[in-house]
N, C-alpha and C positions, 0 to 999 in steps of 0.2 A: 464837919465839912458839909456844905450845902448840897442838896440833891435836886432842888426845884426852885422855881420862882412862882409865887402865888399872885394871881390876879385878884382884884377886889371881889369879884363874884365868888371866888373860892373861899376867901376869908368870911364873907357874909354868910355863906353856906354853913360854916361852923357856928357863927354867932347866932344864927336863926334856927339851928338844929334841923336843917333841911337834909334831904337824901344826899348822901355823899360826904356828910360831915365827919363821919368816923374815919374815912380814908384820908381826908385832908388833915384831921387832927393828929393822926399817927405820924404824919410827915412834917407837921408845922415846925417843930423844933430843929429841923434840918432844911428849912426853907428861907429864901430871901424875899423881901417885899420892898418895893420902891416907896419912898416917902409920899409920892403922888398917889399911889394906890391906897396907902393908909389914910390919906386925906379924903379920898373918895369914900372909903368905908365909914369914916367918921361922919361925913356929909349925909350918907344914906341913912345911917342910924338916927341922926337928928331929924331928917326929913320924915322918918317913920315914927317920930314921937319921942325919941330918947332925949333926955336933958343933955346938954353939951358935956357936963362933967361926967355923967354916966357913960356917954359914948367914949370919952377919953379913957376912962377907967377900964372899959371893956378892951380896947385895943392895947392898952398898956399891960394887960394881963396875958396877952398872947406871946408865945415863945419864939416867934420868927425873928430873923435878923433883919433889922431895918437898914436900908441902903439909901444914902443921900443921893439926890439927883445932881450929879456933877455936870460940868459944862459939856463934856463929851456925850454923856447919856442924854442930856437935854437936846443936844443937836441931832443925835441919831433918832430920837423920838420925833423930833420935828420933821426930819426927812422922810419918815414913814407916813406922813400925813396924806400925801397924794395917793399912795398905794392903798391905805387902809381906811381913810375917812369916809369914802363912799360906801363902805361896808358898815358904817356906824360906829367904828371903834373910837373911843374917847382918848383924850390925852393920857389918862391913866393906863388904858389898854396898851397904847403905844410905848409908854414907859416900861411896862411889864415886858413887852416883847423885846425892847432894846436891851433891858437888863439880862433877860434870858439869853439873848444873842451874845452879848458881851461875855457872860459867864459860861457859855456852852452848856446851859442847863435847860431841861424841859420847862415850859410854861404851863401851869395848871389853871384851868378855868371851867366855869359852868356856862359861859356865854356862847350860845349857839351861833352868834354872829361871826365867831372865829372859825367856823367850819369852812373847810376848803380854801383857807387863806393860802396864798402863794408866799410862803415864808421859809427861810432856812431854819427857823426855830421849830423844835419838836413841841408841838402843841398837844396837850393831853386834856381830854374832857372828863370831868367828874360828873357822874350821874348817868 
């Protein structure tokens, strides 16, 4: 049973062995991740120099449960634009929040732009 929804920044923390990686790693096999967040992780890894095949292999090795972006989640993430885009939240961030909201789970992130968001989602910061 899932206990959390991971944001892209939380996954990258593990892949880059940054502070907080241990805490996220211990929960990863009981976490959900939106396909949009996984795409962001792959993109960041490639931007930082990983070969596309290597980036794919890295995310495929992670034990989280991948959740497809269905019509309802996509629409909810879209409606969050007005509220959260001025704070710099990406589409992936909003998909993470929409998934956490739908599942009634906390969203884990390292992204300080999420601080003080007015949201019904339990946002937990790692680090």
